[in-house]
LUMKOL-445685 format. One record per residue: x, y, z of N, C-alpha, C in turn. Coordinates in pm, whole numbers, padded with zeros to 5 digits, always signed. Example, Ala and Ser with C-alpha at 12.3 -4.5 7.8 and 13.67 -1.06 7.14 Angstrom:
// LUMKOL-445685
+01319-00569+00780+01230-00450+00780+01320-00330+00780;+01285-00225+00708+01367-00106+00714+01290+00003+00787;
END
This chain:
// LUMKOL-445685
+01715+06555+08561+01796+06461+08636+01922+06427+08558;+02037+06429+08622+02163+06398+08558+02201+06255+08586;+02238+06184+08480+02279+06045+08492+02425+06035+08453;+02508+05978+08536+02649+05962+08508+02685+05814+08524;+02753+05764+08424+02794+05625+08426+02944+05619+08403;+03017+05553+08488+03161+05537+08472+03194+05405+08407;+03287+05400+08312+03320+05278+08243+03412+05188+08322;+03414+05061+08285+03508+04967+08341+03640+04985+08268;+03754+05005+08339+03880+05025+08270+03921+04901+08194;+03984+04922+08079+04026+04810+07995+04178+04812+07979;+04242+04694+07976+04387+04691+07955+04421+04726+07811;+04529+04800+07793+04574+04839+07660+04713+04784+07636;+04739+04750+07510+04872+04707+07472+04968+04823+07493;+05091+04799+07545+05183+04909+07573+05227+04984+07447;+05215+04921+07329+05261+04985+07206+05147+05032+07117;+05025+05034+07168+04909+05061+07083+04914+05200+07020;+04975+05296+07090+04980+05433+07037+05123+05474+07000;+05209+05376+06972+05349+05407+06949+05370+05495+06826;+05289+05477+06722+05312+05548+06597+05193+05631+06554;+05103+05665+06645+04990+05745+06607+04944+05830+06725;+04873+05937+06696+04824+06024+06800+04700+05966+06864;+04686+05991+06992+04569+05944+07064+04453+06040+07039;+04336+05987+07010+04214+06066+07010+04102+05976+07058;+04041+06010+07168+03920+05938+07205+03827+06027+07286;+03701+05997+07272+03596+06069+07343+03595+06022+07488;+03616+06114+07580+03617+06077+07722+03484+06107+07791;+03412+06208+07740+03287+06247+07807+03189+06307+07707;+03062+06273+07723+02954+06327+07640+02845+06380+07730;+02800+06502+07703+02692+06562+07779+02585+06611+07682;+02461+06573+07707+02349+06612+07622+02240+06677+07705;+02182+06783+07653+02067+06849+07715+01962+06874+07607;+01845+06818+07626+01733+06836+07532+01768+06794+07389;+01850+06691+07376+01883+06639+07244+01804+06511+07220;+01719+06512+07117+01634+06396+07085+01559+06353+07211;+01570+06225+07251+01495+06180+07367+01573+06192+07498;+01688+06260+07494+01767+06280+07615+01740+06420+07672;+01666+06424+07782+01646+06552+07850+01777+06596+07914;+01850+06498+07971+01979+06527+08031+02059+06397+08039;+02183+06402+07993+02270+06285+07999+02414+06329+08015;+02485+06267+08108+02629+06283+08123+02690+06145+08125;+02786+06122+08035+02836+05987+08015+02987+05988+07996;+03057+05902+08071+03201+05884+08055+03226+05759+07971;+03328+05766+07884+03355+05656+07792+03490+05591+07821;+03497+05462+07791+03625+05392+07794+03703+05424+07668;+03829+05382+07664+03914+05409+07549+03900+05305+07440;+03822+05201+07465+03816+05091+07369+03674+05070+07321;+03617+04952+07344+03486+04916+07288+03376+04945+07389;+03275+05019+07346+03155+05044+07424+03037+04985+07349;+02960+04899+07414+02845+04834+07352+02718+04881+07421;+02627+04941+07341+02500+04991+07392+02390+04896+07349;+02324+04832+07447+02220+04733+07415+02085+04787+07460;+01985+04766+07373+01850+04809+07408+01754+04783+07294;+01625+04787+07324+01524+04770+07220+01525+04889+07127;+01449+04879+07020+01437+04991+06928+01368+05110+06995;+01400+05229+06948+01338+05355+06994+01366+05385+07140;+01481+05343+07191+01518+05372+07329+01625+05480+07341;+01689+05513+07229+01790+05620+07232+01929+05578+07190;+01947+05454+07144+02081+05409+07105+02134+05488+06987;+02054+05496+06881+02097+05567+06761+02111+05716+06789;+02026+05771+06874+02036+05914+06908+02170+05947+06970;+02222+05855+07051+02352+05881+07114+02463+05883+07010;+02462+05787+06917+02562+05787+06810+02549+05913+06724;+02424+05951+06698+02399+06072+06619+02460+06194+06686;+02450+06201+06819+02505+06314+06893+02656+06322+06876;+02723+06208+06887+02869+06207+06871+02907+06251+06730;+02834+06201+06630+02865+06235+06491+02835+06383+06464;+02732+06435+06526+02698+06577+06509+02808+06666+06566;+02865+06626+06678+02974+06702+06737+03100+06697+06651;+03111+06592+06570+03228+06579+06481+03212+06658+06352;+03088+06663+06300+03068+06717+06165+02971+06835+06159;+02898+06864+06266+02794+06968+06269+02679+06935+06176;+02665+06809+06139+02555+06764+06055+02496+06635+06110;+02366+06619+06090+02298+06497+06132+02277+06406+06012;+02304+06276+06026+02278+06183+05916+02131+06147+05902;+02046+06193+05996+01906+06150+05997+01807+06265+05985;+01839+06380+06045+01743+06490+06052+01739+06568+05921;+01620+06605+05878+01604+06691+05761+01636+06836+05796;+01606+06875+05921+01639+07009+05969+01698+06996+06109;+01777+07095+06147+01839+07093+06279+01734+07106+06390;+01620+07162+06358+01514+07178+06458+01469+07043+06513;+01476+06939+06430+01431+06807+06472+01517+06750+06586;+01635+06804+06607+01726+06751+06707+01687+06794+06849;+01607+06899+06860+01568+06950+06992+01455+06865+07050;+01473+06821+07172+01373+06738+07241+01235+06804+07231;+01135+06723+07194+01002+06781+07169+00942+06842+07295;+00978+06793+07413+00928+06853+07537+00985+06993+07558;+01108+07016+07507+01169+07147+07521+01096+07253+07440;+01018+07212+07340+00944+07307+07259+00839+07383+07338;+00805+07331+07458+00710+07401+07543+00773+07521+07613;+00909+07525+07614+00979+07636+07677+00969+07761+07589;+00994+07875+07649+00986+08000+07576+01092+08008+07467;+01212+07958+07498+01321+07955+07400+01380+07814+07398;+01322+07724+07318+01369+07585+07314+01515+07578+07268;+01590+07488+07329+01730+07474+07291+01775+07330+07315;+01886+07296+07250+01956+07170+07276+02104+07202+07289;+02170+07129+07378+02314+07150+07398+02385+07015+07390;+02495+07013+07314+02578+06894+07304+02721+06933+07341;+02782+06855+07428+02919+06884+07471+02999+06755+07469;+03126+06768+07429+03216+06653+07428+03352+06695+07479;+03415+06605+07551+03555+06621+07588+03634+06515+07512;+03734+06562+07441+03812+06474+07354+03957+06478+07397;+04011+06364+07430+04150+06356+07472+04238+06332+07351;+04336+06420+07331+04433+06405+07224+04572+06392+07282;+04667+06365+07195+04805+06350+07241+04856+06480+07301;+04815+06593+07240+04869+06722+07282+04788+06788+07392;+04654+06772+07390+04571+06844+07487+04430+06786+07492;+04355+06829+07591+04213+06793+07603+04131+06900+07533;+04049+06859+07437+03965+06952+07363+03823+06945+07415;+03760+07059+07427+03619+07065+07466+03540+07126+07351;+03442+07052+07304+03360+07094+07191+03217+07112+07240;+03156+07225+07203+03023+07258+07253+02939+07312+07137;+02818+07256+07118+02724+07308+07018+02590+07334+07088;+02537+07454+07067+02406+07489+07121+02314+07523+07004;+02197+07462+07001+02093+07492+06904+01982+07566+06977;+01954+07688+06934+01853+07771+06999+01746+07807+06898;+01622+07770+06927+01511+07795+06836+01438+07921+06877;+01436+08016+06783+01362+08140+06805+01237+08138+06717;+01162+08247+06720+01036+08251+06646+01057+08236+06496;+01165+08293+06445+01183+08297+06299+01297+08211+06246;+01387+08165+06333+01499+08087+06281+01564+08005+06393;+01659+07920+06349+01735+07839+06443+01879+07891+06447;+01928+07919+06565+02065+07965+06580+02154+07849+06624;+02273+07839+06565+02369+07737+06603+02495+07807+06653;+02532+07780+06777+02653+07839+06834+02753+07728+06862;+02874+07746+06813+02981+07647+06830+03092+07708+06913;+03139+07634+07011+03253+07677+07092+03355+07562+07098;+03481+07599+07086+03591+07505+07103+03680+07559+07213;+03692+07481+07320+03767+07524+07438+03717+07659+07489;+03583+07676+07482+03519+07795+07536+03519+07916+07446;+03578+07906+07326+03586+08020+07234+03493+07996+07116;+03413+08097+07078+03321+08083+06966+03397+08060+06836;+03350+07962+06761+03414+07927+06634+03309+07902+06527;+03358+07885+06402+03271+07852+06291+03274+07701+06266;+03184+07655+06177+03175+07512+06148+03308+07460+06096;+03374+07536+06011+03499+07488+05953+03607+07468+06059;+03596+07539+06172+03691+07520+06281+03656+07396+06364;+03529+07362+06365+03484+07246+06442+03528+07115+06379;+03515+07105+06246+03542+06979+06178+03688+06939+06196;+03707+06818+06247+03841+06767+06273+03879+06768+06420;+03806+06844+06502+03835+06842+06646+03803+06705+06706;+03694+06646+06660+03654+06511+06697+03626+06438+06567;+03704+06339+06536+03685+06266+06410+03606+06139+06435;+03507+06113+06350+03420+05998+06371+03376+05941+06237;+03359+05809+06234+03305+05738+06118+03182+05663+06166;+03069+05685+06099+02940+05630+06142+02886+05534+06038;+02846+05414+06085+02771+05321+06000+02633+05301+06059;+02529+05319+05975+02392+05296+06013+02329+05201+05911;+02223+05130+05948+02157+05041+05850+02118+05114+05723;+02083+05243+05734+02043+05320+05617+02159+05343+05520;+02282+05316+05565+02397+05342+05479+02406+05246+05362;+02321+05146+05359+02312+05064+05238+02274+05151+05119;+02208+05265+05146+02170+05357+05039+02292+05427+04978;+02408+05420+05044+02529+05468+04981+02558+05390+04854;+02518+05264+04854+02543+05179+04737+02421+05180+04646;+02303+05160+04702+02182+05143+04622+02108+05273+04594;+02145+05380+04665+02067+05503+04656+02115+05599+04549;+02095+05727+04573+02118+05830+04473+02264+05872+04467;+02309+05924+04353+02444+05982+04345+02465+06094+04446;+02360+06168+04477+02372+06277+04575+02418+06225+04710;+02364+06110+04753+02403+06052+04882+02550+06011+04880;+02595+05955+04766+02735+05914+04757+02828+06035+04755;+02788+06141+04685+02869+06263+04686+02877+06321+04827;+02764+06324+04896+02762+06379+05032+02851+06299+05125;+02847+06166+05110+02934+06081+05193+03081+06114+05168;+03120+06120+05041+03259+06144+05007+03304+06281+05056;+03220+06382+05039+03255+06517+05084+03274+06522+05236;+03184+06456+05310+03195+06457+05456+03322+06390+05502;+03357+06280+05438+03480+06209+05474+03602+06296+05451;+03608+06364+05336+03724+06447+05304+03732+06568+05395;+03618+06625+05430+03618+06743+05517+03683+06714+05652;+03670+06592+05703+03731+06558+05831+03883+06551+05820;+03933+06542+05698+04076+06532+05675+04135+06666+05634;+04060+06742+05553+04113+06862+05489+04016+06978+05505;+04050+07075+05590+03962+07190+05612+03953+07277+05487;+04059+07281+05407+04055+07360+05284+03947+07306+05191;+03928+07176+05192+03826+07115+05108+03688+07166+05150;+03664+07177+05280+03536+07227+05329+03511+07369+05279;+03615+07453+05282+03599+07590+05233+03566+07592+05084;+03635+07507+05006+03607+07501+04863+03465+07450+04836;+03420+07356+04918+03286+07301+04902+03180+07408+04925;+03199+07489+05029+03105+07597+05057+03106+07702+04946;+03225+07737+04900+03237+07839+04796+03182+07787+04663;+03207+07662+04632+03155+07605+04507+03003+07608+04507;+02941+07575+04618+02796+07577+04627+02742+07718+04602;+02809+07817+04659+02766+07957+04640+02780+07998+04493;+02894+07966+04433+02920+08002+04294+02822+07931+04201;+02795+07803+04228+02702+07726+04145+02563+07788+04146;+02518+07832+04263+02387+07896+04274+02382+08023+04189;+02486+08105+04198+02490+08230+04123+02497+08203+03973;+02578+08106+03934+02594+08077+03791+02463+08021+03733;+02397+07934+03804+02270+07880+03755+02165+07989+03741;+02166+08083+03833+02073+08196+03824+02099+08278+03698;+02227+08302+03667+02262+08377+03547+02226+08299+03420;+02248+08168+03421+02212+08086+03305+02062+08094+03277;+01982+08094+03381+01836+08104+03362+01798+08241+03306;+01867+08346+03353+01838+08480+03299+01876+08490+03152;+01989+08431+03116+02032+08433+02976+01939+08351+02888;+01878+08249+02944+01780+08170+02869+01654+08251+02843;+01609+08322+02945+01484+08399+02932+01506+08532+02859;+01624+08589+02878+01653+08720+02817+01792+08713+02755;+01804+08664+02632+01934+08646+02568+02018+08773+02572;+02146+08755+02607+02238+08867+02618+02380+08814+02594;+02478+08898+02617+02617+08861+02592+02658+08747+02686;+02694+08628+02633+02731+08515+02718+02861+08535+02793;+02937+08640+02757+03061+08668+02832+03032+08708+02977;+02906+08736+03008+02868+08760+03147+02902+08639+03236;+02913+08523+03171+02943+08401+03246+03091+08388+03283;+03178+08469+03224+03322+08449+03237+03368+08448+03383;+03320+08545+03460+03363+08553+03601+03321+08429+03677;+03195+08388+03662+03145+08272+03737+03207+08142+03685;+03237+08138+03555+03307+08021+03500+03443+08004+03567;+03513+08114+03581+03646+08109+03642+03638+08060+03786;+03544+08114+03863+03531+08074+04003+03483+07928+04012;+03393+07887+03924+03344+07749+03925+03458+07652+03899;+03541+07685+03799+03653+07597+03763+03755+07593+03876;+03782+07706+03936+03883+07713+04043+03845+07623+04160;+03725+07641+04211+03683+07563+04328+03645+07420+04290;+03578+07404+04175+03536+07271+04135+03653+07179+04106;+03761+07231+04050+03878+07150+04020+03944+07100+04148;+03947+07186+04250+04001+07141+04379+03918+07027+04436;+03785+07038+04424+03698+06933+04477+03719+06802+04402;+03720+06808+04270+03734+06685+04191+03870+06621+04217;+03976+06701+04218+04110+06646+04243+04117+06584+04383;+04055+06650+04482+04053+06593+04617+03976+06463+04623;+03865+06457+04552+03786+06335+04548+03863+06222+04479;+03929+06254+04367+04004+06152+04296+04115+06093+04382;+04185+06178+04454+04292+06130+04541+04235+06043+04653;+04121+06084+04707+04059+06008+04814+04007+05873+04765;+03942+05873+04650+03891+05748+04593+04007+05653+04563;+04116+05705+04513+04234+05624+04486+04281+05553+04613;+04286+05627+04724+04334+05569+04848+04233+05473+04909;+04104+05509+04904+04001+05418+04955+04001+05287+04876;+04016+05296+04746+04020+05177+04662+04135+05087+04704;+04251+05145+04731+04366+05066+04774+04339+04996+04907;+04279+05069+05000+04251+05011+05132+04147+04900+05123;+04051+04915+05033+03945+04815+05019+03998+04682+04969;+04113+04682+04902+04168+04556+04852+04205+04461+04965;+04232+04515+05082+04262+04432+05198+04139+04410+05286;+04057+04515+05300+03946+04509+05396+03831+04423+05346;+03786+04444+05223+03666+04374+05175+03683+04222+05170;+03796+04168+05125+03811+04022+05129+03799+03963+05269;+03840+04040+05371+03829+03989+05508+03684+03978+05553;+03597+04059+05495+03455+04053+05532+03376+03956+05444;+03438+03906+05340+03368+03817+05247+03436+03682+05235;+03525+03652+05329+03594+03524+05322+03681+03511+05198;+03730+03622+05146+03814+03620+05027+03741+03594+04897;+03606+03595+04900+03528+03560+04781+03506+03677+04685;+03519+03801+04734+03489+03915+04649+03606+04013+04647;+03630+04070+04529+03728+04176+04512+03651+04301+04471;+03658+04401+04555+03580+04523+04537+03668+04633+04480;+03617+04703+04380+03686+04821+04327+03594+04942+04340;+03652+05052+04379+03581+05180+04396+03627+05273+04286;+03532+05332+04215+03565+05421+04103+03488+05552+04113;+03550+05656+04059+03489+05788+04053+03438+05811+03912;+03313+05849+03902+03252+05871+03771+03225+06020+03753;+03292+06078+03655+03282+06222+03632+03207+06253+03504;+03137+06366+03503+03075+06415+03380+03178+06479+03288;+03296+06508+03341+03403+06561+03258+03476+06446+03190;+03534+06468+03072+03603+06360+03001+03743+06335+03057;+03749+06288+03180+03875+06251+03242+03907+06107+03204;+04034+06076+03189+04071+05945+03138+04106+05849+03251;+04049+05727+03247+04087+05621+03339+04201+05541+03280;+04325+05590+03297+04439+05537+03224+04476+05394+03265;+04461+05361+03393+04516+05234+03440+04419+05119+03430;+04290+05145+03403+04193+05038+03398+04102+05053+03277;+04156+05041+03157+04070+05056+03040+03960+04952+03033;+03983+04834+03095+03880+04731+03089+03756+04773+03167;+03774+04842+03277+03660+04890+03355+03588+05001+03279;+03667+05089+03220+03608+05200+03143+03520+05146+03030;+03566+05043+02963+03490+04990+02850+03367+04911+02893;+03374+04847+03011+03262+04764+03055+03145+04848+03106;+03170+04972+03137+03064+05057+03193+03037+05174+03100;+02957+05154+02996+02928+05264+02905+02858+05377+02979;+02885+05497+02936+02829+05614+03002+02684+05633+02965;+02612+05702+03052+02474+05736+03022+02470+05821+02896;+02369+05800+02814+02358+05879+02692+02337+06026+02724;+02288+06054+02842+02266+06194+02881+02394+06264+02919;+02504+06189+02937+02630+06251+02977+02744+06199+02891;+02749+06238+02763+02852+06184+02674+02993+06222+02714;+03008+06330+02790+03142+06373+02828+03173+06328+02969;+03174+06199+02992+03202+06147+03124+03308+06041+03121;+03353+05998+03238+03455+05893+03242+03453+05823+03376;+03497+05697+03376+03520+05623+03499+03666+05638+03536;+03693+05684+03657+03831+05712+03696+03876+05609+03798;+03989+05549+03773+04043+05449+03865+04151+05507+03952;+04265+05441+03963+04367+05479+04060+04468+05579+04008;+04455+05628+03882+04542+05734+03834+04473+05868+03856;+04484+05922+03977+04419+06049+04007+04490+06162+03934;+04414+06262+03892+04467+06378+03822+04486+06492+03919;+04576+06584+03887+04596+06701+03971+04486+06802+03944;+04475+06902+04034+04373+07005+04015+04401+07086+03889;+04530+07100+03848+04562+07172+03725+04514+07095+03603;+04530+06962+03606+04480+06880+03496+04328+06894+03484;+04260+06882+03596+04114+06891+03597+04070+07030+03551;+04141+07132+03597+04105+07270+03563+04105+07292+03413;+04207+07243+03345+04216+07262+03201+04100+07194+03128;+04067+07073+03172+03956+06999+03110+03823+07068+03139;+03806+07113+03262+03682+07179+03305+03660+07306+03222;+03763+07389+03210+03751+07514+03135+03711+07487+02990;+03775+07388+02930+03746+07358+02790+03603+07310+02772;+03554+07228+02865+03419+07174+02853+03312+07280+02875;+03339+07379+02959+03242+07487+02978+03224+07566+02848;+03331+07584+02774+03319+07653+02645+03241+07570+02544;+03272+07439+02541+03208+07350+02444+03057+07341+02468;+03017+07341+02594+02876+07315+02626+02802+07440+02674;+02859+07557+02649+02797+07680+02697+02656+07699+02639;+02641+07678+02510+02510+07698+02446+02405+07605+02508;+02443+07479+02528+02349+07383+02586+02312+07421+02728;+02409+07468+02806+02380+07507+02945+02285+07626+02950;+02304+07722+02859+02212+07837+02855+02072+07790+02817;+02062+07702+02719+01931+07652+02676+01859+07579+02789;+01935+07508+02873+01874+07432+02982+01870+07509+03114;+01942+07619+03122+01939+07702+03241+02002+07639+03363;+02105+07557+03339+02171+07491+03452+02312+07450+03414;+02396+07433+03518+02533+07388+03500+02534+07236+03489;+02582+07185+03377+02569+07042+03346+02690+06960+03384;+02800+07025+03420+02922+06954+03454+02981+07009+03582;+03055+06924+03651+03119+06966+03774+03100+06862+03882;+03163+06883+03998+03154+06783+04106+03013+06760+04157;+02922+06856+04134+02784+06839+04180+02707+06740+04094;+02766+06692+03982+02699+06596+03895+02772+06461+03891;+02880+06447+03968+02962+06326+03962+02909+06217+04055;+02973+06100+04052+02920+05985+04124+03034+05891+04165;+03003+05803+04260+03090+05691+04298+03024+05563+04251;+03106+05465+04206+03052+05335+04169+03136+05227+04236;+03070+05114+04264+03132+05002+04333+03121+04878+04244;+03233+04817+04213+03234+04703+04122+03289+04579+04191;+03222+04466+04171+03271+04335+04214+03273+04246+04091;+03392+04200+04055+03404+04118+03936+03360+04190+03810;+03379+04322+03806+03339+04401+03691+03191+04435+03685;+03113+04391+03787+02968+04414+03790+02938+04532+03882;+02856+04624+03836+02819+04743+03912+02724+04705+04025;+02773+04714+04148+02693+04676+04264+02583+04777+04296;+02596+04899+04247+02491+04998+04270+02361+04955+04201;+02376+04884+04089+02260+04841+04012+02227+04694+04033;+02331+04611+04038+02308+04466+04034+02344+04393+04164;+02394+04462+04264+02432+04395+04388+02312+04355+04471;+02323+04242+04541+02218+04200+04635+02223+04289+04758;+02117+04285+04838+02114+04367+04959+02229+04327+05052;+02257+04197+05061+02367+04152+05146+02500+04203+05096;+02522+04200+04966+02646+04252+04910+02659+04402+04933;+02550+04474+04912+02555+04618+04929+02581+04656+05074;+02523+04582+05167+02547+04610+05309+02693+04586+05345;+02750+04476+05298+02889+04445+05329+02982+04548+05265;+02950+04593+05145+03030+04695+05079+03028+04824+05160;+02911+04861+05213+02901+04983+05293+02987+04973+05419;+02987+04855+05482+03071+04836+05602+03218+04843+05565;+03256+04777+05455+03395+04781+05411+03438+04925+05384;+03350+05003+05323+03381+05142+05292+03407+05222+05418;+03326+05201+05521+03344+05275+05646+03474+05235+05716;+03509+05106+05711+03636+05063+05770+03754+05121+05692;+03740+05131+05560+03845+05194+05480+03856+05342+05513;+03742+05406+05536+03743+05547+05576+03818+05566+05707;+03798+05472+05802+03874+05477+05927+04024+05479+05900;+04068+05386+05816+04211+05376+05785+04260+05502+05714;+04176+05558+05627+04214+05677+05553+04235+05795+05647;+04140+05819+05736+04152+05931+05831+04276+05911+05918;+04297+05789+05963+04414+05760+06048+04544+05790+05973;+04554+05745+05848+04679+05763+05773+04701+05908+05733;+04594+05983+05705+04607+06120+05658+04626+06220+05770;+04570+06192+05889+04575+06290+05998+04662+06245+06114;+04691+06115+06121+04767+06063+06234+04684+06043+06358;+04554+06074+06351+04466+06058+06467+04364+05947+06441;+04327+05878+06548+04232+05769+06539+04089+05822+06545;+04009+05805+06439+03868+05843+06449+03792+05743+06535;+03680+05787+06587+03592+05699+06663+03501+05627+06565;+03490+05496+06579+03403+05417+06493+03268+05398+06560;+03162+05443+06494+03026+05436+06546+02947+05338+06461;+02901+05228+06520+02830+05123+06446+02691+05105+06504;+02590+05131+06425+02452+05126+06472+02385+04997+06425;+02362+04905+06518+02287+04781+06492+02339+04709+06367;+02471+04700+06358+02531+04645+06238+02523+04492+06233;+02516+04427+06349+02525+04281+06354+02396+04210+06317;+02282+04276+06335+02154+04206+06326+02126+04151+06187;+02182+04214+06082+02151+04170+05947+02269+04103+05878;+02371+04063+05956+02484+03990+05900+02476+03843+05940;+02526+03754+05854+02532+03613+05893+02647+03593+05991;+02653+03474+06050+02748+03450+06158+02892+03469+06113;+02924+03425+05992+03061+03436+05943+03103+03582+05928;+03013+03664+05873+03047+03805+05853+03047+03881+05986;+02966+03838+06080+02973+03898+06214+03112+03878+06273;+03163+03755+06263+03293+03725+06320+03402+03803+06249;+03392+03813+06116+03490+03892+06040+03490+04038+06086;+03370+04093+06108+03360+04232+06151+03416+04250+06291;+03382+04157+06382+03436+04166+06519+03587+04160+06518;+03644+04074+06434+03789+04066+06424+03847+04198+06373;+03776+04260+06279+03825+04385+06220+03821+04501+06319;+03713+04510+06396+03699+04628+06483+03771+04610+06616;+03816+04491+06648+03894+04474+06770+04021+04556+06768;+04069+04587+06649+04195+04657+06635+04179+04809+06644;+04057+04857+06643+04035+05001+06645+04054+05056+06786;+04088+05185+06793+04116+05244+06923+03989+05260+07006;+03888+05322+06949+03764+05345+07024+03646+05316+06933;+03557+05229+06980+03440+05188+06904+03317+05200+06994;+03211+05260+06941+03082+05263+07010+02984+05192+06919;+02925+05084+06968+02841+05000+06884+02708+04974+06955;+02599+04974+06880+02467+04949+06938+02414+04815+06889;+02325+04755+06968+02264+04627+06932+02137+04609+07012;+02043+04534+06955+01923+04499+07030+01945+04374+07114;+02041+04288+07071+02069+04163+07143+02220+04147+07161;+02257+04085+07273+02398+04061+07301+02446+03928+07244;+02352+03837+07211+02395+03706+07163+02449+03710+07020;+02448+03828+06958+02511+03843+06826+02663+03853+06837;+02714+03870+06959+02856+03894+06978+02921+03773+07044;+03044+03745+07003+03120+03637+07063+03156+03673+07207;+03161+03573+07298+03198+03602+07437+03332+03675+07450;+03427+03641+07364+03559+03707+07371+03547+03855+07337;+03454+03889+07248+03431+04029+07212+03368+04102+07330;+03268+04040+07392+03200+04103+07505+03294+04124+07623;+03391+04034+07638+03487+04047+07748+03571+04173+07735;+03589+04220+07612+03671+04339+07590+03590+04468+07600;+03458+04456+07606+03371+04573+07593+03316+04620+07726;+03289+04749+07734+03204+04805+07839+03061+04799+07786;+02972+04727+07857+02837+04702+07808+02737+04785+07889;+02654+04861+07819+02550+04942+07882+02414+04902+07826;+02313+04912+07909+02176+04894+07864+02108+05030+07858;+02036+05056+07747+01963+05182+07730+01814+05153+07734;+01744+05223+07820+01599+05209+07833+01538+05348+07842;+01471+05392+07736+01403+05521+07739+01494+05638+07768;+01614+05635+07712+01708+05745+07733+01784+05738+07864;+01768+05630+07937+01844+05608+08061+01940+05492+08041;+02056+05501+08104+02162+05406+08078+02205+05337+08207;+02223+05204+08196+02266+05123+08310+02388+05042+08267;+02491+05042+08352+02614+04969+08321+02593+04821+08350;+02610+04735+08249+02593+04591+08263+02725+04518+08282;+02838+04587+08268+02967+04522+08280+02994+04488+08426;+03058+04373+08452+03087+04334+08590+03190+04424+08653;
END
């Protein structure tokens, strides 16, 4: 059964798109995705509010939009999990996701099909009806997603923070995505060679080729991350105080295993001693280094630590070992922040990411907020509502509508979700 819901039109300021390109999701179609056997949905250009109890499909819908933007799920361990479990009874289970995206220049159609066969899962991507690769997909629909689990960006593992930063940059720079894929391939090959040299000692010059490729791609990644962290840190100086009533000043820093110098903030560098396991590391502030600077340091460190890497059978330095840290008043929030502080920092980070994508690409990303209001106090709810009112297109989920101010609800198209079915609640 196909369900189609049309939005209530909303008035727009005549100058809202005067200095930026338009990008908004106009239509979403899902087949056998999560708990949606079939869904066709039209979106407004502004705020869409999805209300419903837990486990009704609100988060699944946001996940679908984000998957169409990045070809990755923030929740699934494997792509197979995205296919509706009832579809598994079919001979060839599949899921299809389609989006129509309106831009200043043209209407883009993005299509992803997941087809499960006996031995593997096939992913087919089409843009405007033409088969493409993942790197061609990223950037066609730009989206920033906040979920309750994103508190783990602050409290969780360095791997989660690296993955977040990489995903954000990929939506801005396709070259970065290519370097990320190549670096992963080179790292795997180099680690394999290091293990062989550990078990069967031989001429270490065998590493020269892989060292060169590692430095080439890894330096691009680190330089890209440093530039991005520099800009996010600048944006956070305005955004985070608005969410905390001006009580907190948040700083974002990049922590590298390479001995890069934090020239502009020696006080931060000194307050955060490095782990004893990584003596060649540094906290990097707003003085980002070029890829050539990073390359020279990277090459030198590989020579210095070659013997240790062979003994341990692994690559000990590079972007795959780096981290992000969040400081308030010089205190590391990853370790010492309260749950409330960490949640607010995660929201501030996502709003800064919105601004970053907008400034770097000229296009407005879609802001996806999953049940963000339920765990905020009234003051921070109001601060967030004030902040997101200015965004071009927002899709937000909630279990209750009384978390929102009447003025906010008046601007929104409100839908109720019940078991994967959607009903328009707007007058």
